[in-house]
C-alpha positions in Angstrom: 122.0 121.0 104.2 124.0 119.8 101.3 125.8 116.5 101.9 128.3 115.6 99.2 128.1 112.0 98.0 131.5 110.6 97.0 132.1 108.5 94.0 134.0 105.2 94.3 137.0 107.0 92.7 136.8 109.8 95.3 136.5 107.3 98.1 139.6 105.5 96.8 141.5 108.8 97.2 140.1 109.2 100.7 141.2 105.7 101.5 144.8 106.7 100.7 144.6 109.9 102.8 143.0 107.8 105.6 145.8 105.2 105.4 148.4 107.9 105.8 146.6 109.5 108.8 146.4 106.1 110.5 150.1 105.5 109.8 151.0 108.7 111.7 149.2 107.4 114.8 150.9 104.1 114.5 154.3 105.8 114.1 154.0 108.3 117.0 153.1 105.8 119.7 156.6 104.8 120.7 157.4 108.5 121.4 154.6 109.0 123.8 156.7 108.7 127.0 157.1 110.6 130.3 159.4 113.6 129.7 158.5 114.3 126.1 156.8 117.6 125.2 153.7 117.9 123.1 155.8 120.2 120.9 158.2 117.4 120.2 155.3 115.0 119.3 154.0 117.6 116.9 157.4 118.0 115.2 157.8 114.3 114.7 154.3 114.0 113.2 154.9 117.0 111.0 158.1 115.7 109.6 156.6 112.3 109.0 153.6 113.7 107.1 155.7 116.2 105.0 158.9 114.3 104.4 157.9 110.6 104.5 154.4 110.8 103.2 154.8 113.8 100.8 151.4 115.0 102.2 150.0 118.1 104.0 149.2 118.4 107.7 145.6 119.8 107.5 145.6 121.4 110.9 148.6 123.6 110.3 147.2 127.1 109.5 143.6 125.9 109.5 141.7 128.9 110.7 144.9 130.1 112.3 145.8 126.9 114.2 149.5 127.1 114.8 150.6 123.4 114.8 150.3 120.2 112.7 148.4 118.0 115.1 146.2 118.5 118.2 147.5 117.2 121.5 144.8 117.1 124.2 146.1 116.0 127.6 144.0 114.9 130.6 141.2 117.4 131.1 141.6 118.9 127.7 138.6 117.9 125.6 139.9 118.7 122.2 142.0 121.1 120.1 145.0 121.2 122.5 147.9 123.2 121.0 151.3 121.4 121.2 153.7 123.3 123.4 157.3 123.1 124.6 156.0 123.9 128.0 153.7 120.8 128.2 155.8 117.9 129.4 154.1 114.5 129.6 154.3 112.7 132.9 153.4 109.3 134.2 149.7 108.7 134.5 148.7 111.3 131.8 146.3 110.4 129.0 146.7 112.2 125.7 144.7 112.3 122.5 146.6 112.9 119.3 144.4 114.1 116.5 145.8 113.9 112.9 144.4 115.1 109.7 146.4 114.5 106.5 145.7 116.0 103.0 146.8 113.8 100.1 146.1 114.8 96.5 143.4 117.2 97.8 141.6 114.7 100.0 141.4 114.6 103.8 141.9 111.7 106.2 141.0 112.5 109.9 141.6 110.3 112.9 142.6 110.4 116.6 143.8 108.0 119.2 144.2 108.0 123.0 147.6 107.1 124.5 148.5 106.2 128.1 151.7 107.8 129.4 153.0 105.1 131.7 150.4 103.3 133.9 147.0 105.0 133.9 144.6 105.3 136.9 141.7 102.9 137.0 139.3 105.7 136.1 141.5 106.9 133.2 141.7 103.4 131.8 137.9 102.9 132.1 137.2 106.3 130.5 139.5 105.7 127.6 138.2 102.2 126.9 134.6 103.2 127.2 135.1 106.2 124.8 136.6 103.8 122.2 133.7 101.5 122.7 131.3 104.4 122.2 133.0 105.1 118.9 132.9 101.5 117.8 129.2 101.2 118.7 128.5 104.1 116.5 130.6 102.9 113.7 129.0 99.4 113.7 125.6 101.0 113.2 126.6 102.7 110.0 124.7 101.5 106.9 122.2 103.0 104.4 118.8 103.8 106.0 120.2 104.3 109.5 119.6 107.9 110.9 122.3 110.0 112.6 120.0 110.2 115.7 120.2 106.4 116.0 124.0 106.6 116.2 124.0 109.5 118.6 121.5 107.8 120.9 123.6 104.6 121.0 126.8 106.5 121.9 125.0 108.6 124.6 123.4 105.5 126.1 126.6 103.6 126.4 128.6 106.6 127.9 125.9 107.4 130.4 125.5 103.8 131.4 129.2 104.0 132.7 128.3 107.3 134.5 130.2 109.4 132.0 128.9 112.4 130.1 128.9 113.3 126.4 130.3 116.6 125.2 127.6 118.4 123.2 129.3 121.4 121.6 131.8 119.4 119.4 130.9 116.6 117.1 131.8 114.6 114.0 131.5 116.0 110.5 131.4 115.3 106.9 134.8 115.3 105.2 136.3 115.1 101.7 138.0 117.8 99.7 136.9 120.1 102.5 138.0 119.5 106.1 134.6 120.0 107.7 131.5 119.4 105.5 127.9 118.6 106.2 126.5 116.6 108.0 127.2 117.3 111.7 127.5 114.0 113.5 126.2 114.4 117.1 127.3 111.9 119.7 123.9 112.1 121.5 120.4 112.2 120.2 117.1 110.5 119.7 116.5 107.4 117.6 114.6 107.9 114.4 115.7 111.5 113.9 118.3 113.2 111.9 119.8 112.6 108.4 119.3 109.2 106.8 122.5 107.6 105.7 123.1 106.7 102.1 125.9 105.0 100.2 128.8 107.4 99.4 128.5 109.6 102.4 131.8 110.0 104.3 132.0 111.5 107.8 133.8 111.2 111.1 132.6 109.6 114.3 134.6 111.1 117.2 132.9 111.0 120.6 134.3 113.2 123.4 133.4 111.7 126.7 134.0 113.3 130.1 134.6 111.5 133.4 132.7 114.3 135.2 130.1 116.7 133.8 129.7 117.5 130.1 130.3 121.3 130.7 133.4 122.7 129.1 135.0 126.0 128.3 137.2 127.5 125.6 140.6 128.9 126.8 141.8 132.4 125.8 144.0 130.9 123.1 140.9 130.4 121.1 141.4 126.7 120.5 141.9 124.6 123.7 138.7 123.3 125.1 138.8 122.0 128.7 136.3 120.4 131.1 134.9 123.0 133.5 135.3 120.6 136.5 138.9 119.8 135.4 138.0 116.1 135.3 139.4 113.8 132.6 138.1 113.7 129.0 138.8 111.2 126.3 138.2 111.1 122.5 138.7 108.6 119.6 138.0 109.3 116.0 137.7 107.5 112.6 136.7 108.6 109.1 133.9 106.3 107.9 132.5 105.7 104.4 128.9 104.4 104.0 129.0 101.4 101.7 126.1 99.6 99.9 125.5 97.3 102.9 127.4 98.8 105.8 130.6 100.8 106.3 134.3 101.1 105.7 136.7 102.6 108.2 139.1 104.6 106.0 141.5 105.4 108.9 141.7 101.9 110.4 145.1 101.0 112.0 146.7 97.6 111.7 146.2 96.9 115.4 142.5 97.4 115.3 141.2 93.9 114.6 137.8 94.6 116.2 136.6 97.2 113.7 134.8 94.8 111.4 
């Protein structure tokens, strides 16, 4: 396994890509309303990335993916394809996953949104999933192992009687969208790659309200829970610093990241 260590100059470029990705999620929030289609949300994000940011939506055409962002609603675990047939309704939860390429470098992040008032379960799932991500992020520093982070996330999710999706995970990122290492959201403390300064990767737990089992739909992208129960995900791109971490995709409203 070859993990690419980034130089301070390269991380500065990733900081800019991350800032732009975060900005897309800040911008799109007001449009997440009952009656809007996921196709429309994709169009707004696409236009913002291309026209306003002079950047590239990394998802568009990536291994054949047909849209600029992923929109995963309710029981969709990840990689939901925006569609003019998918109309958001009150009570829905949706993950919007954005990856921006700027000057050849990627910034990758996702956020959960409530459409109107969520159910008690949906709210608890979404909040717990974000806390799982935060717990993982706060552990990042040189010398920590990826298994330590995975175990912490798994323990928190399961303490709330939720389950961790096994088949999809975080990943290294840089000039390439998906690099080594794989960042699992479950695991055993003391195992896995030891972190060192200059590594950059995502932490993006997918947590299910029911069982962890999922299936891939015939479109080749959309992953759903087998039991049709809700799933949530949050994602940030993280750089390992000399004594901790930097969240390259932090949004202005996130005052609890540090």
